[in-house]
C-alpha positions in Angstrom: -39.6 -17.6 -30.5 -40.4 -15.9 -27.3 -42.2 -17.7 -24.8 -43.7 -16.7 -21.5 -42.2 -18.2 -18.6 -44.1 -18.5 -15.1 -41.9 -17.9 -12.7 -42.5 -18.7 -9.1 -41.3 -15.9 -6.7 -39.1 -16.8 -3.8 -40.5 -17.0 -0.3 -38.6 -14.7 1.9 -39.8 -15.9 5.4 -36.4 -16.4 6.5 -33.9 -14.1 7.5 -30.5 -13.7 6.4 -27.9 -13.4 9.1 -25.6 -10.1 9.3 -22.4 -11.1 10.1 -19.3 -9.9 8.7 -17.7 -13.4 9.2 -16.2 -14.9 6.2 -18.5 -16.8 3.8 -19.0 -19.8 5.5 -21.9 -19.3 7.8 -23.5 -17.8 5.0 -24.0 -21.6 3.6 -26.1 -22.2 7.0 -28.4 -18.9 6.2 -29.8 -19.6 2.8 -33.6 -21.7 1.9 -33.1 -25.5 1.7 -35.0 -24.9 -2.0 -32.4 -22.7 -3.3 -32.5 -22.8 -7.2 -28.3 -22.1 -7.4 -27.1 -24.3 -4.3 -29.2 -27.7 -4.5 -27.8 -28.3 -7.5 -24.1 -29.8 -7.3 -23.5 -30.2 -10.7 -24.7 -27.0 -11.9 -22.9 -25.5 -15.2 -22.2 -21.8 -15.8 -24.4 -21.7 -18.6 -27.6 -22.6 -16.5 -26.2 -21.0 -13.8 -26.8 -17.5 -15.5 -30.1 -18.7 -17.1 -31.3 -19.5 -13.5 -30.0 -16.0 -11.9 -31.2 -13.7 -14.8 -34.6 -15.8 -14.8 -35.1 -15.6 -11.3 -34.0 -12.0 -10.8 -36.6 -11.2 -13.7 -39.7 -12.8 -12.0 -38.7 -11.0 -8.9 -38.9 -7.7 -10.4 -42.2 -8.4 -13.0 -43.8 -11.5 -11.5 -43.7 -12.9 -15.2 -41.7 -12.0 -18.0 -40.5 -12.8 -21.8 -37.1 -13.9 -22.1 -35.6 -15.3 -25.6 -33.9 -18.6 -25.2 -31.6 -17.5 -27.9 -30.8 -13.9 -26.3 -29.2 -16.2 -23.5 -27.6 -18.4 -25.2 -25.7 -15.3 -26.9 -24.8 -14.1 -23.8 -21.3 -16.2 -23.8 -20.3 -16.1 -20.0 -16.5 -17.2 -20.8 -16.3 -13.8 -23.0 -18.4 -12.2 -20.2 -15.0 -13.6 -17.6 -12.7 -11.7 -19.9 -14.6 -8.7 -20.5 -14.8 -8.3 -16.7 -11.0 -9.0 -16.4 -10.1 -6.5 -19.2 -12.8 -3.7 -17.5 -10.5 -4.2 -13.8 -7.4 -3.8 -15.7 -9.0 -0.3 -17.7 -10.0 0.9 -14.2 -6.7 0.3 -12.6 -4.9 1.9 -14.9 -7.2 4.6 -14.7 -7.1 5.4 -11.1 -3.7 5.1 -10.9 -2.7 7.7 -13.2 -5.3 10.0 -11.8 -3.4 9.4 -8.4 0.0 9.6 -10.0 -1.3 13.3 -11.4 -2.1 14.2 -8.0 0.9 12.8 -6.5 3.2 15.3 -8.8 6.3 14.8 -10.9 8.0 12.7 -8.1 5.5 9.8 -8.3 5.7 9.4 -11.7 9.3 9.3 -11.8 9.1 6.8 -8.8 6.7 4.5 -11.0 9.5 4.1 -13.5 12.2 4.0 -11.1 10.0 0.7 -9.5 9.5 -0.6 -12.5 13.2 -1.2 -13.3 14.0 -2.2 -10.3 11.5 -5.0 -10.8 12.9 -5.9 -13.9 16.6 -5.8 -12.4 14.8 -8.4 -9.5 12.9 -10.5 -12.3 16.3 -11.8 -13.9 17.0 -14.2 -10.8 15.2 -17.2 -10.7 15.8 -17.5 -6.6 15.6 -14.8 -4.2 17.6 -14.8 -0.9 15.6 -13.4 2.0 17.0 -10.0 2.8 18.1 -11.3 6.8 20.2 -13.7 5.0 22.2 -11.3 2.8 25.4 -9.9 4.2 25.1 -6.0 5.0 27.3 -2.6 3.5 27.3 0.2 5.7 27.2 3.6 4.5 28.8 5.9 7.5 30.0 9.5 7.8 29.6 13.0 9.3 26.5 14.9 8.1 26.1 15.7 4.1 28.7 14.2 2.7 26.2 12.3 0.3 25.8 9.2 1.8 22.0 9.0 1.0 22.8 9.9 -2.8 25.6 7.4 -2.9 23.0 5.0 -1.0 20.2 6.0 -4.3 22.9 5.0 -7.0 24.1 1.7 -5.6 20.4 0.4 -4.7 19.5 1.9 -8.3 15.9 4.3 -7.5 15.1 6.8 -5.7 14.7 5.3 -1.8 16.4 7.9 0.0 15.6 11.4 0.4 18.3 13.9 -0.8 18.2 17.4 -0.2 21.0 19.9 0.2 21.1 20.3 3.8 22.5 18.2 6.5 20.5 16.0 9.1 18.4 14.6 6.6 18.7 11.1 7.5 18.2 9.7 10.8 17.1 6.3 10.8 18.8 3.0 9.1 17.2 2.5 5.6 18.2 -0.6 3.8 18.0 -1.6 0.2 19.2 -4.4 -1.8 21.9 -4.3 -4.2 23.4 -6.4 -7.0 26.7 -6.5 -8.4 28.2 -9.2 -10.7 27.3 -12.6 -8.7 27.2 -10.6 -5.7 24.0 -10.0 -3.4 23.5 -7.7 -0.8 22.1 -4.9 1.5 23.2 -1.5 1.7 22.7 0.5 4.8 22.2 4.3 4.8 22.6 5.9 8.1 22.5 9.6 9.4 25.4 11.7 9.8 28.0 11.1 12.8 28.5 14.4 14.8 31.6 13.5 17.4 33.1 17.0 17.8 31.6 18.7 20.9 29.3 21.5 19.7 26.5 23.6 21.1 22.9 23.0 21.4 22.6 25.9 18.7 24.8 24.4 16.2 23.7 21.1 16.2 20.0 22.3 16.3 21.1 24.0 12.9 23.4 21.2 11.4 20.2 18.7 11.9 17.6 21.1 10.5 15.7 20.6 14.2 13.0 23.3 15.2 11.4 23.2 19.0 8.2 25.3 17.2 7.0 23.3 14.4 4.3 20.9 15.6 5.2 20.7 18.8 2.3 22.9 20.3 1.4 21.7 24.0 4.7 20.6 24.9 6.8 22.1 27.5 10.2 23.6 26.6 12.3 21.7 28.7 11.1 18.7 26.9 11.8 20.1 23.8 15.2 21.1 24.6 15.9 17.7 26.4 14.7 16.0 23.2 17.0 18.4 20.9 20.1 17.8 23.1 19.1 13.6 22.6 18.8 13.5 18.7 22.3 13.4 18.0 23.0 10.5 20.2 19.9 8.7 18.8 21.3 9.5 15.5 24.8 8.0 16.3 22.6 4.6 17.7 21.4 3.9 14.5 24.7 4.4 12.6 26.4 2.2 15.4 23.7 -0.3 14.8 24.2 -0.4 11.7 28.0 -0.6 11.6 28.3 -3.7 14.0 25.9 -5.7 11.7 27.6 -5.3 8.6 30.4 -6.9 6.9 31.8 -4.1 4.9 31.9 -0.4 5.6 31.8 2.6 3.3 33.2 5.7 5.2 32.3 8.4 3.2 33.6 12.2 3.2 33.3 15.0 1.2 36.2 15.8 -1.4 35.5 19.5 -1.9 35.1 20.3 1.4 38.0 18.7 2.2 39.8 16.7 5.8 37.6 18.0 8.9 37.9 17.3 12.4 35.0 15.2 12.5 36.5 12.8 9.7 39.2 11.9 11.7 37.1 11.5 15.3 34.8 9.1 13.1 38.8 7.1 11.4 39.9 6.7 14.9 36.1 5.2 16.0 36.4 2.8 13.2 40.1 1.9 13.6 39.5 1.4 17.3 36.3 -0.4 17.7 35.8 -2.0 14.3 39.5 -3.3 13.1 37.9 -6.7 12.0 35.7 -5.2 9.5 36.8 -4.3 6.1 36.8 -0.3 5.8 36.8 1.1 2.6 37.4 5.3 2.8 35.2 6.5 -0.2 35.8 10.5 -1.1 32.5 11.7 -2.8 32.1 14.9 -4.9 34.9 14.3 -6.8 33.4 15.0 -10.4 36.6 16.5 -11.8 38.6 14.2 -13.6 41.5 16.5 -13.0 41.2 17.2 -9.4 39.9 14.2 -8.3 43.2 12.7 -7.3 44.2 15.9 -5.8 41.3 15.8 -3.8 41.5 12.6 -2.3 45.1 12.7 -1.6 44.5 14.8 1.5 42.6 11.9 3.1 45.6 9.6 3.1 46.7 11.2 6.8 43.6 9.2 8.7 44.8 6.0 7.9 42.6 4.3 5.3 43.3 4.2 1.5 41.2 6.9 -0.2 38.9 6.5 -3.4 37.6 9.1 -5.3 34.0 8.4 -6.4 30.9 10.6 -7.5 27.6 9.4 -6.0 25.6 12.0 -8.4 27.6 11.2 -11.5 28.1 7.9 -10.8 32.0 8.2 -11.4 34.1 5.3 -9.5 31.0 3.6 -8.5 31.8 0.5 -10.4 35.5 0.4 -9.1 33.9 0.9 -5.4 31.6 -2.0 -5.8 34.2 -4.2 -6.5 36.0 -3.5 -3.7 33.1 -3.7 -1.5 32.6 -7.3 -3.5 35.9 -8.7 -2.4 35.2 -7.9 1.4 31.9 -9.7 1.0 31.1 -13.5 1.6 29.6 -14.9 -1.5 25.8 -16.4 -0.2 25.0 -19.1 -2.3 21.4 -20.1 -2.9 20.2 -22.8 -0.8 18.2 -25.7 -2.0 16.0 -25.6 0.8 14.5 -22.1 -0.1 11.1 -22.9 -1.8 10.9 -22.5 -5.3 8.4 -20.1 -5.1 8.6 -17.6 -2.1 5.9 -17.0 -0.1 4.0 -14.0 -0.6 4.7 -11.6 2.6 2.1 -8.6 2.8 3.4 -5.3 4.1 2.0 -3.1 6.2 2.3 0.5 6.3 1.8 2.8 9.6 0.5 6.4 8.4 -1.0 9.1 10.5 -0.3 12.6 11.3 2.8 13.7 13.7 3.7 12.4 16.6 0.3 10.1 17.3 3.2 7.3 17.9 4.1 5.5 14.4 7.6 4.8 15.6 6.6 3.6 19.1 4.6 1.1 17.3 6.8 0.0 15.0 9.5 -0.2 17.9 6.9 -2.3 20.0 6.4 -4.7 17.3 9.9 -5.5 16.7 11.0 -5.6 20.4 14.0 -3.1 19.4 14.7 0.9 18.9 14.4 0.5 15.3 13.4 3.9 14.6 14.1 7.2 16.7 11.3 8.1 18.8 11.2 11.6 19.9 8.7 14.3 20.6 10.4 16.7 18.0 8.1 16.9 15.2 9.0 15.2 11.9 11.8 13.0 13.6 11.2 10.3 10.8 12.0 11.2 7.3 12.2 8.6 5.0 10.1 4.9 4.8 11.7 2.7 7.0 11.2 -0.9 5.8 11.4 -3.9 8.7 11.2 -7.5 8.3 8.6 -8.9 10.9 7.7 -12.3 11.8 4.2 -12.7 13.8 3.3 -15.5 16.4 1.6 -17.7 14.0 4.9 -17.2 12.1 3.7 -15.4 9.3 6.4 -12.8 7.8 5.2 -9.1 7.2 6.8 -6.4 5.9 6.2 -3.0 8.3 6.8 0.4 7.0 7.2 3.0 9.3 6.3 6.6 7.6 6.7 10.2 8.3 3.9 12.5 9.9 1.6 13.5 7.2 0.5 17.3 7.5 -1.7 19.5 5.4 -0.1 20.9 2.1 -0.9 24.2 3.0 1.4 24.1 6.5 4.2 22.0 4.6 4.3 25.2 1.9 4.1 27.7 4.6 6.7 26.0 6.2 9.0 25.9 2.9 10.5 22.8 4.3 11.4 20.9 1.1 12.5 17.4 3.2 9.1 17.6 4.6 7.6 17.9 1.4 9.3 14.8 0.4 9.1 12.7 3.3 5.3 13.0 2.8 5.4 12.2 -0.7 7.1 8.9 0.7 4.5 8.1 2.8 2.1 8.5 0.1 4.4 6.0 -1.8 4.4 3.8 1.4 0.6 3.5 1.2 0.7 2.5 -2.3 2.8 -0.4 -2.1 1.1 -1.7 0.9 -1.2 -4.2 1.3 -2.6 -3.2 4.6 -2.4 0.3 6.2 -2.2 1.1 10.0 -3.9 4.6 10.1 -2.9 5.8 13.7 -4.6 8.4 15.1 -4.1 10.1 18.8 -7.0 9.1 21.3 -6.8 12.6 22.7 -6.8 14.6 19.9 -10.0 15.4 18.0 -9.9 14.0 14.2 -9.0 16.3 12.1 -9.6 17.1 8.3 -6.0 15.6 7.4 -7.4 12.6 8.9 -10.2 12.2 6.6 -8.1 13.0 3.7 -5.6 10.6 4.2 -8.7 7.8 4.9 -9.5 8.7 1.2 -6.3 8.1 0.0 -6.4 4.9 1.7 -9.8 4.1 0.2 -8.9 5.2 -3.1 -5.7 3.2 -3.3 -7.8 0.1 -2.7 -6.1 -0.9 0.3 -7.1 -2.5 3.6 -6.9 -0.3 6.5 -6.8 -1.1 10.6 -7.5 2.0 12.3 -5.1 2.5 15.8 -6.3 4.2 18.4 -2.9 5.0 20.2 -2.0 6.9 24.0 -5.7 5.2 24.7 -3.8 5.2 28.4 -4.5 9.3 28.2 -8.3 8.9 27.9 -9.4 9.4 31.5 -12.3 7.7 33.4 -12.7 4.9 31.0 -15.5 2.6 31.4 -17.1 0.1 29.6 -19.1 2.3 27.2 -16.2 4.5 26.2 -14.6 2.3 23.8 -18.3 2.1 22.0 -19.0 5.9 22.0 -15.6 6.7 20.7 -15.8 4.1 17.7 -19.2 5.7 17.2 -17.5 8.9 17.0 -14.8 7.6 15.0 -17.3 6.0 12.5 -19.0 9.2 11.8 -15.8 11.3 10.6 -14.2 8.8 8.8 -17.3 7.4 7.0 -14.8 6.4 3.9 -13.3 4.0 6.2 -16.5 2.8 7.9 -15.8 -1.0 6.9 -12.2 -0.7 9.2 -11.8 -2.6 12.7 -10.7 -0.6 15.3 -7.8 -1.4 17.7 -7.0 0.4 20.9 -3.6 0.6 21.8 -0.9 2.1 24.1 2.3 2.0 22.1 5.0 3.1 24.6 3.7 0.4 27.4 3.2 -2.2 24.7 -0.6 -2.7 25.3 -2.5 -4.4 23.0 0.3 -3.8 20.1 -0.3 -7.5 19.0 -3.6 -6.6 18.1 -2.8 -4.8 15.3 -0.9 -7.3 13.5 -3.4 -9.9 14.5 -6.4 -7.8 12.9 -4.2 -6.8 9.9 -3.3 -10.6 9.1 -7.4 -11.3 9.2 -7.6 -7.9 6.9 -5.4 -9.2 4.2 -6.9 -12.9 4.2 -10.2 -11.1 3.5 -8.7 -8.6 1.1 -7.4 -11.7 -0.8 -10.5 -14.1 -0.5 -12.4 -15.0 -3.8 -16.1 -15.7 -3.8 -17.7 -18.4 -5.7 -19.5 -17.3 -8.8 -22.8 -19.1 -7.3 -22.3 -17.9 -3.8 -21.7 -14.4 -5.4 -24.6 -14.6 -7.9 -27.1 -16.3 -4.9 -26.3 -13.1 -2.8 -26.9 -10.4 -5.7 -30.3 -12.4 -6.8 -31.7 -12.1 -3.1 -30.5 -8.2 -2.8 -32.1 -7.6 -6.0 -35.2 -9.5 -5.2 -35.4 -7.7 -1.6 -34.9 -4.4 -3.0 -35.1 -3.9 -6.8 -33.7 -1.3 -8.8 -35.8 1.9 -8.9 -37.5 2.7 -12.1 -37.0 5.9 -14.5 -39.8 8.3 -15.2 -39.7 6.5 -18.5 -40.7 3.3 -16.6 -36.9 1.3 -17.2 -35.5 -0.7 -14.8 -32.4 -2.4 -14.6 -31.9 -5.8 -15.0 -28.6 -7.4 -13.5 -27.8 -10.4 -15.9 -24.5 -11.4 -14.4 -22.0 -10.8 -11.8 -18.4 -11.9 -11.3 -15.4 -11.5 -9.2 -13.2 -10.6 -11.5 -9.9 -9.7 -8.8 -8.6 -9.8 -5.4 -6.5 -7.0 -3.4 -9.1 -5.5 -3.4 -11.9 -7.5 -4.3 -13.4 -6.6 -7.5 -16.9 -7.1 -8.8 -18.2 -6.7 -12.2 -22.1 -6.7 -12.8 -23.3 -7.2 -16.6 -26.4 -5.3 -16.7 -28.7 -3.9 -19.5 -27.4 0.1 -18.9 -25.6 0.8 -16.4 -27.3 4.4 -16.1 -30.2 2.6 -14.4 -28.5 2.0 -11.4 -27.9 5.3 -9.1 -25.4 5.7 -6.9 -27.6 5.3 -3.9 -28.3 1.8 -5.3 -24.6 1.1 -5.7 -23.9 1.6 -2.1 -26.8 -0.7 -1.0 -25.3 -3.5 -3.3 -21.9 -2.9 -1.7 -23.8 -2.7 1.7 -25.3 -6.3 0.9 -22.4 -7.6 -0.1 -20.6 -7.0 3.3 -23.4 -8.2 5.3 -23.7 -11.2 3.3 -20.3 -12.1 2.1 -18.1 -10.6 4.9 -14.9 -8.6 3.4 -14.2 -6.7 6.7 -11.2 -4.3 6.4 -11.0 -4.0 3.2 -12.5 -1.9 0.4 -14.3 -3.7 -2.3 -15.0 -2.2 -5.9 -18.4 -2.6 -7.9 -17.7 -1.9 -11.7 -21.1 -2.0 -13.4 -20.8 -2.5 -17.5 -24.0 -2.6 -20.1 -24.4 -5.7 -22.2 -22.8 -4.5 -25.4 -24.4 -6.5 -28.9 -22.2 -9.1 -30.2 -21.5 -9.6 -34.0 -24.1 -12.5 -33.7 -26.7 -9.9 -31.9 -26.1 -7.1 -35.0 -26.4 -9.9 -37.6 -29.5 -11.3 -36.2 -31.0 -7.8 -35.9 -30.0 -7.5 -39.2 -32.0 -10.4 -40.2 -35.2 -9.7 -38.4 -34.9 -5.8 -40.2 -34.6 -7.4 -43.4 -38.0 -9.7 -43.0 -39.8 -6.9 -41.6 -39.0 -5.0 -45.1 -39.8 -8.4 -47.0 -43.0 -8.5 -45.2 -43.9 -4.9 -45.7 -43.3 -5.1 -49.8 -45.5 -8.2 -49.6 -48.2 -6.2 -48.3 -47.2 -3.0 -50.2 -48.0 -5.2 -53.6 -50.8 -7.4 -52.0 -52.2 -3.5 -51.9 -51.5 -2.5 -55.3 -52.9 -5.3 -57.2 
């Protein structure tokens, strides 16, 4: 039978410290007589009863609670239901974001799943820096990126039928038989003297789009340096590789550029194993004739087709014959440590590539005032000062869709799509904004995408040295402006840096590491329910016009990365959006989670089979009682 419980309201004469630090300082701010934390051996069921009764008591002073109703709420079942709710929410959100990204994103997800299945077949994984490297070099538009995608088994590199698309080095892991190695895609090498106009045309370089405010002389100088920068990246790839795939175009035939590249390889890299692959030989009848033309440059030609895959198996046999097999060392950990990925995103020309180069201490990517210099998403391994390993991802500048459509550039559209992919496969996103530039609507849209993807975020204000007349209040005023314009990331820390000079660049990694720890932190159930209890007691859910009020039965953290909390309530519709934001704010102020989005899922308690049976029994008893009254009245 239901009984009235006289509940003593909790005294709130103390003040909970508002801090964004981890949860440990929070223990010292709790009341000594806390009904939850004062009992170390508290069971999960007694914890639930304490939370429910205390919460209900704070709402109404006294409440009628049925012990049988408490027993029916199986906490183990609630935990499982919370996990199911998180999986359903994540799947639905992923589908929505995939639809927004288009068909290319769906293909990428399929290729990613296939790549994971291939990788899962191997019990151990050799780190990328220990694997031998195979570089693909050649003049522009011979199919290097298409061959790269074929060998790594995915759509990693951008493939467009125009020269000069690839500029930076792009790495991918490849398997063939018992061998495992890294494939390196490079930009097209232009060694023949050409005019500046011809170079611009071949490399698809413009001096107008996205270069407003840059003097014409600076633009022309950047264009003149671009070929040498691309060749420098290709040279670095050749020097670190054991095998070189020299790719030529079988349909275009032998050119002067092919001959100069062959001479360059023969004179400078005679100690390396060079394979001459003649691409675009799809026809079985013509492939031998097409390849025979290249005997004159001093290497044995091997006909292949990167698009159809013809001859790539034999090509990999030749590659493996020139590689030394790397044995899996017993010193490698049985379970590889988790390596967080940090993607660097933002609008064009805000200094993303400069930040990457400053962090790794080398010219890993090309830095130029030319808008859209970076095309592919460039992955780079990096070890922090404390020995923590990270995977840094440099991305292309993200412009508005309308601007991309008006420019009519397929390459830029694919580059932006890969930037969004980088956000999805990263753990922490460094959103780079330019100090002197105003925060635009595009910055806000990128911030929204980061929040929807559930990624940790660090806002990097680059080119801080360009702010004139700085004082102690400049950073505070700037932060206030950023918080107002990027409200979806009001929880993200801000770092002020100057990448070119290397100032405060290391802070990005330090703060990103802290954000990743917060994103991976799991809050104890007892502490979590105590925080929720205090929040509900301080500000109860609002009543409806009919007098109904929401009640929180139980709360649990069902997932990390990002932290996801499931609230089991009497009716989720009784908790408006304003109250849900209040609860998120209380969780952040009392429990931390700085730099990461947190998700709150609200679940109305559904009746179990026992509840339905009990209700049916009570209904039958009521009917029987009514029948007896009718019989008594009739007699």
